[in-house]
C-alpha positions as CSV (number, residue, x, y, z in Angstrom):
1,M,129.2,122.8,78.8
2,K,129.4,119.3,77.5
3,G,131.8,118.3,80.4
4,L,129.3,119.8,82.9
5,L,126.4,117.7,81.4
6,I,128.5,114.5,81.6
7,Y,129.3,115.3,85.2
8,I,125.6,115.9,86.1
9,F,124.7,112.7,84.3
10,A,127.2,110.7,86.3
11,I,125.9,112.1,89.5
12,L,122.3,111.2,88.5
13,C,123.4,107.7,87.8
14,L,124.9,107.4,91.2
15,V,121.8,108.8,92.8
16,S,119.6,106.4,90.8
17,K,121.5,103.4,92.1
18,S,121.1,104.6,95.6
19,I,117.6,103.3,96.4
20,G,118.0,102.5,100.0
21,R,118.6,104.5,103.2
22,K,121.5,104.8,105.6
23,G,120.4,102.6,108.4
24,F,122.8,101.1,111.0
25,G,126.1,99.8,109.8
26,P,127.5,99.6,106.2
27,G,125.6,99.5,103.0
28,E,122.1,100.6,101.9
29,Q,119.2,99.4,103.9
30,E,115.4,99.8,104.1
31,W,113.0,99.0,106.9
32,G,109.5,99.5,108.0
33,Y,106.3,98.2,109.5
34,V,103.4,96.3,108.1
35,E,100.0,96.1,109.9
36,V,99.4,92.4,109.3
37,R,96.1,92.5,111.3
38,P,94.4,95.0,113.5
39,F,96.5,95.7,116.6
40,A,99.5,93.8,115.1
41,K,102.5,95.4,113.4
42,M,105.4,93.4,112.0
43,F,108.8,94.9,111.5
44,W,111.2,94.1,108.6
45,W,114.7,95.2,107.9
46,L,116.4,94.8,104.5
47,Y,120.1,94.9,103.7
48,F,120.7,95.5,100.0
49,T,123.6,93.3,98.8
50,T,127.1,94.8,98.7
51,A,128.0,92.6,95.8
52,D,129.4,94.3,92.7
53,V,126.4,94.2,90.6
54,K,124.7,96.7,88.1
55,S,121.5,96.3,90.0
56,Y,120.6,95.0,93.5
57,Y,117.8,93.0,91.8
58,D,120.4,90.9,90.0
59,K,120.9,89.0,93.3
60,P,118.4,86.8,95.1
61,L,116.5,87.9,98.1
62,I,117.1,85.8,101.2
63,I,114.6,86.0,104.1
64,W,115.7,85.1,107.6
65,L,113.4,83.8,110.3
66,Q,114.6,83.4,113.9
67,G,113.2,80.9,116.4
68,G,112.0,81.0,120.0
69,P,109.2,81.7,119.3
70,G,109.8,85.2,120.4
71,A,113.5,85.6,119.4
72,S,114.4,88.5,117.1
73,S,115.7,88.1,113.5
74,T,116.9,91.7,113.5
75,A,119.0,91.0,116.6
76,Y,120.1,87.4,116.8
77,G,120.2,86.5,113.2
78,N,121.6,89.9,112.1
79,F,124.3,90.6,114.7
80,E,125.1,87.1,116.1
81,E,125.1,85.1,112.9
82,L,125.0,86.5,109.4
83,G,124.6,90.3,109.2
84,P,127.4,92.7,108.1
85,L,128.4,93.5,111.7
86,D,128.7,91.4,114.8
87,V,127.6,92.3,118.3
88,D,130.8,94.3,118.9
89,L,130.2,96.1,115.6
90,N,133.2,94.5,113.9
91,P,132.7,93.7,110.2
92,R,131.8,90.1,109.6
93,N,133.8,88.7,106.7
94,Y,131.3,85.9,106.0
95,T,128.1,88.0,106.0
96,W,125.4,86.9,103.6
97,V,125.0,90.5,102.5
98,K,128.1,90.1,100.4
99,N,126.2,87.8,98.0
100,Y,122.5,88.3,98.6
101,N,119.9,90.9,99.6
102,V,118.9,89.9,103.1
103,L,115.6,90.5,104.7
104,F,115.2,90.1,108.5
105,I,111.7,89.8,109.8
106,D,110.8,90.1,113.5
107,N,108.2,87.4,113.7
108,P,105.7,86.5,115.3
109,V,104.3,89.9,116.1
110,G,105.6,90.8,119.5
111,S,109.1,89.6,118.7
112,G,112.0,92.1,118.5
113,F,110.7,95.5,117.2
114,S,107.4,94.0,116.1
115,Y,104.6,94.7,118.5
116,V,100.9,94.4,119.3
117,T,98.7,97.0,120.9
118,G,96.3,94.6,122.5
119,T,96.4,91.0,123.7
120,D,94.2,89.9,120.8
121,G,97.1,90.9,118.5
122,F,99.2,87.9,119.6
123,V,99.1,84.7,117.5
124,K,98.2,81.3,119.0
125,T,98.8,79.0,116.1
126,N,101.4,78.3,113.3
127,A,98.7,78.9,110.7
128,Q,98.2,82.4,112.0
129,I,101.9,83.0,111.9
130,A,102.1,82.0,108.3
131,S,99.2,84.2,107.3
132,D,100.8,87.2,109.1
133,L,104.1,86.6,107.3
134,V,102.4,86.5,103.9
135,E,100.7,89.8,104.8
136,C,104.1,91.2,105.8
137,M,105.5,90.3,102.3
138,R,102.6,92.0,100.7
139,G,103.5,95.2,102.6
140,F,107.2,94.7,101.7
141,Y,106.4,94.5,98.0
142,D,104.2,97.5,98.2
143,K,107.1,99.4,99.5
144,L,109.7,97.8,97.2
145,P,107.8,96.5,94.1
146,K,111.0,95.9,92.1
147,F,111.7,92.9,94.3
148,K,108.5,91.1,93.1
149,P,110.3,89.2,90.2
150,V,113.6,88.6,92.2
151,P,114.2,84.9,93.1
152,T,113.4,84.7,96.8
153,Y,114.2,82.0,99.4
154,I,113.1,81.6,103.0
155,T,115.9,80.6,105.4
156,T,115.2,79.7,109.1
157,E,116.6,78.5,112.4
158,S,115.0,76.4,115.1
159,Y,111.3,77.4,115.7
160,G,111.8,79.6,112.7
161,G,111.9,76.4,110.7
162,K,108.4,75.4,112.0
163,M,107.1,78.8,111.1
164,G,109.0,79.0,107.8
165,A,107.6,75.6,106.5
166,E,104.0,76.7,106.8
167,F,104.9,80.2,105.6
168,A,106.4,78.7,102.5
169,L,103.4,76.6,101.8
170,V,100.8,79.3,102.3
171,W,102.9,81.8,100.3
172,Y,103.4,79.3,97.4
173,R,99.7,78.6,97.2
174,A,98.9,82.4,97.1
175,Q,101.6,82.9,94.5
176,K,100.3,80.1,92.3
177,A,96.7,81.4,92.6
178,G,97.9,84.9,91.6
179,N,97.0,86.4,95.0
180,I,100.5,87.7,95.4
181,E,103.1,88.7,92.8
182,S,106.4,87.2,93.9
183,N,109.0,84.7,93.0
184,L,109.4,82.3,95.9
185,L,111.6,79.4,94.9
186,G,112.7,77.6,98.1
187,V,112.9,77.2,101.8
188,A,115.8,76.1,104.1
189,L,114.9,74.5,107.5
190,G,117.9,74.9,109.7
191,D,118.1,72.9,113.0
192,A,114.3,73.2,112.7
193,W,111.7,72.4,115.4
194,I,109.6,70.4,112.9
195,S,108.9,67.3,115.1
196,P,109.6,68.4,118.6
197,I,109.1,65.0,120.3
198,D,111.7,63.4,118.0
199,S,114.2,65.9,119.3
200,V,113.2,65.4,123.0
201,M,113.3,61.6,122.7
202,T,116.8,61.6,121.3
203,W,118.4,63.8,123.9
204,A,119.2,61.0,126.2
205,P,120.9,58.7,123.7
206,Y,122.7,61.6,122.1
207,L,124.1,62.8,125.4
208,L,125.1,59.2,126.4
209,S,126.9,58.6,123.0
210,T,128.9,61.9,123.4
211,G,129.9,61.2,127.0
212,M,127.9,64.0,128.5
213,V,126.0,61.6,130.8
214,D,126.4,58.2,132.2
215,T,123.7,55.4,132.2
216,Q,122.1,56.8,135.3
217,G,121.9,60.3,133.7
218,F,120.5,58.7,130.6
219,E,117.7,57.0,132.5
220,L,116.7,60.2,134.3
221,I,116.5,62.2,131.0
222,D,114.8,59.4,129.2
223,D,112.1,59.1,131.9
224,A,111.4,62.8,131.7
225,A,111.3,62.6,127.9
226,K,108.8,59.7,128.0
227,M,106.5,61.8,130.3
228,T,106.7,64.6,127.6
229,K,105.9,62.0,124.9
230,D,102.9,60.9,126.9
231,K,101.5,64.4,126.9
232,V,102.0,64.7,123.2
233,E,100.3,61.4,122.5
234,T,97.3,62.3,124.6
235,D,97.0,65.8,123.0
236,K,97.8,67.6,126.2
237,W,99.8,70.2,124.3
238,R,100.3,72.9,126.9
239,L,101.4,70.2,129.4
240,A,103.7,68.8,126.8
241,T,105.4,72.2,126.7
242,T,105.8,72.2,130.4
243,Y,107.3,68.7,130.5
244,W,109.6,69.7,127.7
245,A,111.0,72.4,130.0
246,H,111.1,69.8,132.8
247,T,113.2,67.5,130.6
248,Q,115.5,70.4,129.7
249,N,116.0,71.0,133.4
250,I,116.9,67.3,134.0
251,V,119.4,67.6,131.2
252,L,121.0,70.6,132.8
253,Q,121.2,68.9,136.2
254,T,122.7,65.6,134.9
255,T,125.2,67.3,132.5
256,Y,126.1,70.0,135.0
257,N,124.9,72.8,132.6
258,V,125.7,71.6,129.1
259,D,125.0,74.3,126.4
260,F,121.9,73.2,124.6
261,Y,122.9,75.1,121.4
262,N,126.4,73.7,121.2
263,I,127.5,70.8,123.5
264,L,131.2,71.9,123.1
265,E,130.7,75.4,124.4
266,R,132.4,76.1,127.6
267,K,129.8,76.8,130.3
268,Q,130.1,77.7,134.0
269,Y,129.3,75.0,136.5
270,L,126.0,75.8,138.2
271,R,125.4,74.2,141.6
272,H,121.8,75.0,141.8
273,H,119.0,74.2,139.4
274,F,115.2,74.4,139.6
275,S,113.3,71.7,141.4
276,P,110.9,69.6,139.2
277,Q,108.0,71.2,141.2
278,T,109.2,74.7,140.3
279,V,109.6,74.0,136.6
280,L,106.2,72.2,136.4
281,S,104.5,75.3,138.0
282,L,106.0,77.8,135.5
283,D,103.6,79.5,133.0
284,G,104.6,80.2,129.4
285,E,106.4,83.4,130.1
286,G,108.4,81.8,132.9
287,I,109.4,78.9,130.6
288,Y,110.5,81.4,127.9
289,R,112.7,83.4,130.3
290,H,114.4,80.4,131.9
291,F,114.6,77.9,129.1
292,V,114.3,79.7,125.7
293,Q,115.6,83.2,125.9
294,R,119.3,83.6,124.9
295,K,119.5,87.1,126.4
296,T,122.7,89.0,126.3
297,Q,123.0,92.4,127.8
298,S,125.3,93.7,125.0
299,L,122.8,92.7,122.3
300,D,119.8,94.3,124.3
301,D,121.9,97.5,124.8
302,L,122.7,97.6,121.1
303,M,119.1,97.1,119.8
304,N,117.5,99.5,122.3
305,G,120.4,102.0,122.0
306,P,122.2,102.9,118.8
307,V,120.1,100.6,116.5
308,R,116.8,102.0,117.7
309,K,118.1,105.5,117.4
310,A,119.6,105.1,113.9
311,L,116.3,103.5,112.6
312,N,114.3,106.2,114.3
313,L,112.0,103.7,116.0
314,T,109.7,104.4,119.0
315,T,109.2,100.8,119.9
316,Y,111.5,99.2,122.4
317,H,113.0,95.9,121.3
318,G,112.0,92.6,122.9
319,N,109.4,93.9,125.4
320,Q,106.8,91.4,124.4
321,S,108.9,88.3,123.5
322,D,107.9,86.3,126.6
323,K,104.2,86.9,125.9
324,V,104.7,85.6,122.3
325,F,105.9,82.3,123.7
326,D,103.2,82.1,126.3
327,K,100.4,82.6,123.7
328,L,102.0,79.8,121.6
329,S,102.5,77.4,124.5
330,E,99.6,75.3,123.3
331,D,101.1,75.0,119.8
332,F,104.8,74.7,120.7
333,M,105.1,70.9,120.8
334,K,102.8,70.2,117.8
335,P,104.7,68.8,114.8
336,V,104.5,70.2,111.3
337,T,105.9,67.2,109.4
338,N,102.6,67.1,107.5
339,I,103.4,70.6,106.2
340,V,106.8,69.5,105.0
341,E,105.1,66.6,103.2
342,L,102.8,69.1,101.5
343,L,105.7,71.2,100.4
344,L,107.3,68.1,98.8
345,N,104.2,66.7,97.3
346,E,102.4,69.9,96.2
347,T,105.1,72.4,95.3
348,N,108.2,72.6,93.2
349,L,110.0,74.7,95.8
350,N,113.5,73.7,96.9
351,V,113.1,72.2,100.4
352,F,116.4,71.9,102.3
353,V,117.0,70.6,105.8
354,Y,120.3,71.2,107.6
355,N,121.5,70.4,111.1
356,G,124.7,71.1,113.1
357,Q,126.2,68.0,114.6
358,L,126.9,69.7,118.0
359,D,123.3,71.0,118.4
360,L,121.4,69.4,121.3
361,I,118.1,71.3,121.4
362,V,117.4,70.1,117.9
363,D,119.8,67.3,117.6
364,T,120.7,65.6,114.3
365,P,119.4,62.1,115.3
366,G,116.0,63.6,116.0
367,T,116.0,65.5,112.7
368,L,116.9,62.4,110.8
369,L,114.1,60.5,112.4
370,W,111.4,62.7,111.1
371,V,113.0,63.2,107.7
372,E,113.2,59.4,107.2
373,K,109.5,59.1,108.2
374,L,108.2,61.7,105.7
375,K,105.5,60.5,103.3
376,W,106.2,62.0,99.9
377,K,106.5,61.0,96.3
378,D,110.2,60.4,96.2
379,A,110.6,59.1,99.8
380,D,111.7,55.7,98.8
381,T,114.3,57.1,96.4
382,W,115.7,59.4,99.1
383,N,115.7,56.7,101.8
384,Y,117.0,53.7,99.8
385,I,118.6,54.8,96.6
386,S,120.2,58.3,97.0
387,I,123.7,58.2,98.4
388,R,124.9,60.6,101.0
389,Q,127.9,62.5,99.7
390,P,130.7,64.3,101.6
391,L,130.5,68.1,101.6
392,V,134.0,68.8,100.6
393,I,134.7,72.6,100.3
394,K,137.8,74.6,101.0
395,D,141.3,72.9,101.2
396,N,139.6,69.5,100.6
397,I,138.1,69.5,104.1
398,V,135.0,67.5,104.8
399,E,132.6,70.1,106.3
400,G,129.7,67.7,106.5
401,Y,127.5,65.5,104.2
402,V,124.6,66.0,101.8
403,K,121.9,63.7,100.5
404,T,119.7,65.0,97.6
405,T,116.7,63.7,95.7
406,Q,115.0,66.0,93.2
407,N,114.3,69.3,95.0
408,F,114.8,67.9,98.5
409,A,118.2,67.9,100.3
410,M,119.5,67.2,103.8
411,Y,122.8,68.5,105.1
412,W,124.7,67.2,108.0
413,I,127.1,70.0,109.1
414,N,130.3,69.2,111.0
415,R,131.8,71.5,113.7
416,A,128.5,73.4,114.1
417,G,125.9,73.7,116.8
418,H,122.4,75.2,116.6
419,M,123.7,78.4,114.9
420,V,125.2,76.9,111.7
421,P,125.7,80.3,109.9
422,R,127.9,81.4,112.8
423,D,129.7,78.1,113.6
424,N,130.4,76.9,110.1
425,P,130.0,79.7,107.6
426,V,131.8,77.9,104.8
427,A,129.3,75.0,104.9
428,M,126.4,77.5,105.1
429,E,127.7,79.4,102.1
430,T,127.6,76.1,100.1
431,I,124.0,75.4,101.3
432,L,122.9,78.8,100.1
433,Q,124.6,78.4,96.7
434,D,122.9,75.0,96.3
435,L,119.5,76.4,97.4
436,T,119.6,79.3,95.0
437,S,120.9,77.3,92.0
438,L,119.3,73.8,92.2
439,N,117.5,73.2,88.9
440,K,113.7,73.1,89.1
441,N,111.9,69.9,88.2
């Protein structure tokens, strides 16, 4: 009888540890929708860590926000960069889930499995996006309240950085005011669309310095970039988005189809490109389809096939993504450097910036420009006193560089393009370790 009781107790212990569901792929998971506003439902998908811990809550919670806007965290971030499985469903040996609980959010509403039931449900500003994300976290904590005290960090990529910066600020203020019970401690802005015009204006010199264009090509790109800058400086924001796409088109023509996300990627030579007149006549949905969307049939088939079935979802993945971008076309080229300054001046959150050296769309020279122009309390120390150090990791290899002052850090990542977690996972692992362990001040 005693042996039977011990056996039953052991089974109950195993059951009590199993708090998630069997989703898609290995490990325990949880997922769901939050109605962040009327007609707007946001989808989240949590992977509990596979680390050998007594409790999942012993490990931090890492939130991942994809870019676009309109790209899907549950698709791109999960299967192409850092989830437990890749697109071919092979185990990824450097998945973040090994060390952290990872929460993917399809944001803004209309991206991925998130959806709206009326056009009024789409967002038009970054502030609305941040508000929706805080509401999403309220719903997440309602479903999984034991995560409230768990150290939590926002990690981002591309336009996700623009969204994530304001999300972090609004969340921090709500947390400090006691309007949400949580433990947000930091945000990492990866290849982030924080100051769009700084990126666009450095495309020509970056491509010239890497041998991707000659002087004539430089001048063509630079002229288009200056037209984009003119629209920014005269507050013609939707036109600025159109001329951003026009500048991209000139880049593709002069480089004969360079990969905007990693200049060393092998790309097929395309003989035909859009005429300037065609690009300048595109609406937001057209710009998204031709210049933003990284659409792969295998990923679409995966998300709308076995993933959708395993998670028992009725919504089709990605149906509204182009409309997300269209609604944000007025906001797309607006900078949020002021938000980063507020994060550094008003909060004690860890604020990290990282950039892959082979990224063009958000190139490192452009990122460094806006970082060095930030107005914050320790700006002089960071710019003139702090020393950039090599990021030496495995086998004494320099994987990049890092410069830190107080709770702010910038990482230059070698051998990586736009998708740093995929291209240089060793460096990314170090960034995460620093983000989750840097002492608070």
